[in-house]
N, C-alpha and C positions, 0 to 999 in steps of 0.2 A: 471384658469395662470391670475396675475393681468398686468400690463404694465411696474412693477416697475420686477415683474419678467420677465419676456420677457428682459428685460432690457439685467438685471440684467446672464440672460440666456446666450443673446447673443456674451453680453463680455466675456464667460467664451469661447466662442469658437472658434479655430485656425483661423486665416483666415480675420473673420470680421469684418465689420466698430470698432464697437461696441468694439471690441476686443484689437487693433491701433489703439482707443483712450481711453479707460483705461489704455493703459501700456503708453500714453502720457502724465496725466493727471499723474501717480505715481508719472515718473519721475522728472516731471516740483514741486508737491510737495515734495516730498526726496529732491531735487537741491536748496526746498526756504528754508528747518527746516533744513538741515545742517549747513550753513552762523551761526543761533542764539546759535548752539553750541562753536564757532572761538567767538563769541561774546559774551559765558560768560569762554571761555578760556583767553578772555583780563582781561576782572573783577578779573578772576584769577588771572592773572599775578601784573595788582596791587595793590593788598592786597596778595600777597608774598605765594602768594599756599595756604590762609588760610581756599580757598574753599573746594578744595581739603580735608584737614583736618580736617571740618564741616561736607563734604557731601560724604567721602567715606567711604567703608566698614570698620569696624571694629572688624576682627571678635572675639563673644563670648565677644564681651561686648557688653549691652546693648543699650550704648547710640550711639555706630557703627551699629545700627540695620535700623534707617532713611536711609541710606546709598543706601540699599536697592532699593529706591525709589530714588538717586539723582546719585548718584553715574555712571552709564549708560552717563547722560549730564556732568559729569566732567573727564579732561586729565590733565596725567603730567606735559608737553608741545608740543606749537605744531605741532612737528615730532609725537605726541602720532597722533596727534586727525592728525590730513595734514595721514597715514597710515589706520589712521579708515573709513575716509571717500567717498574714491570711495568706496572699498565693503560697505557701508552702502545704497552710494545709491545706486547701481548697486539687489547687494540681496534686498537692503526694495523697491524698481521699485516692482518687480513679486515680494514680496508677497503682497502692499498697491494692486498694481494693479486686486486680487482673488475681494479688495470690501476692505469698510474701516471700516467697522465692524466687521468681520474676523481679518483684517486688530492691531488693534488695545487689542482685546482683547487677540493675540497671542504674543503681543507685551507684554503684561502687564505679561502674564503667562510667557516667557522669561525672564525677566528681573528677577518676582520674585525666580524660578527656579535657576534662575543664583545666583542671591544674597545669595539668604539660600542657596548656595554650598556652596560660598566664606565665608561669614561668620560658621558655624558649621567647614569649615575643611580647609580655610585659615593660612596659620604659622600663632602663638602668635604674636603681637606685629607690625602688615601689614597693613596699606591702600592701601584698593585694587579701583581706581577707573577706569575706558572709559567704551569705547561700544562698543570693542570687545565680549562681553557677550551675547547680542541681537546678533551682526552681526554671533556670530557659531550660533544661535536660527535660524538666516535667516534664515541658510544655510544648518539648517535639514531640517525646513517647502517643501524648497522649494521640500530637495533628498526627501521627506521621502510623500508632495501631490502628485504626480507623481501617485506612485503605491497605495496609500489609494481611489485617486478620478480615478481613472483607468483613466486618462486624457491622452494624447501622446503629449503632447506640452508639461505636466507640467514636465515631465519623462525625456526631453531633455531636457527641458532647468538646472535644477538638476542634469545630468548630467556634458551640460559646466563647473556650475560654480563649479561643483566639481572638469573639467578638466583645469578652471583660478583661483582656491588659491582649488585643492587641499591641496598641497602642507602645509596648513596651517592647514589642520583636525591634525597635528604631533602638532599644539597648545595645543590640547587635550592632548594633554600628560605631565609628568611632566621631563621634559629637561633642563628647562630653570626656576632655580628660581627667574629670577625678572616680568616672567613670569605670571602670575595666569592662571595656565595650569584650574581651577578650576572652574575657571569662565568661561571656554569656555567647559567647559565637562559639564558643567547642564548644560550650553544657550541652548550646543546643543540637552543633553536630554529633555530640556525642548521643547525646535520648533520640535520634534519628538512627543512627547505629543501634543503641540498643532494642525500639522499639523491633527489628527488623530479626537481628537474633536473638532475642530473648520470646517474639512470637509463635500464638498459641497452635498449634496447627489446625486446619478447623474438620471438623466429624462430616463436612458435607457440602452439600454449594453452599459460598459461599453470600455475600452481600449482593454484588459487584455482578459474581455471577450472575445470577438469579435477574438481576438483572441488561444483562446483558441475553441472556436467552427468551427470555419478558418480549426484547426487545424484537428478537430474529421471528418466534413467532412470530408477533402482528407483523410485521414482512412480507413475515410467509403466505399468515391469510387475505 
């Protein structure tokens, strides 16, 4: 095992100094990123929303395919952006803390799956913008990661996020025509896929495996 491998492995262990350091660095990085979205929104307002029209996802329109890349960086207004900022920072912090390369790969996959879902299934003559599809993807990563990586602290984080923002899961259902539930739903699906595809291989018995072993031991006794 290399020094880099040891550091990354140690950072994944709950309670270690490296673990808390990775959380802190990820939080700072997310807090530094979100102001960029506010600058983009300021420019968009000065251009009377033309960035949204040019960079949003336009369903089943070839001209709107580039929105899959740009739409997560754009928002309808400051109210829309502020509403997305806190969950983006919170969930993004825990996803990023697991590693920069995994974060980037997961974000790209989530944005791609969410954007393609919107392009295929959203109503015609609409333009979709916003980071909420990515946010739902991060939520799915956190909920799924603990199970696939057999990590009790990841399971705890996923459950905590679900308790804090569980109501937002309703956003994957077609309950409000003003909300892009397609982006939320496919973002969530993309996040679950990302958690499985980019999972960290366990170096030893996982959390769920240890629970099953203890249960068998109790039965044998």
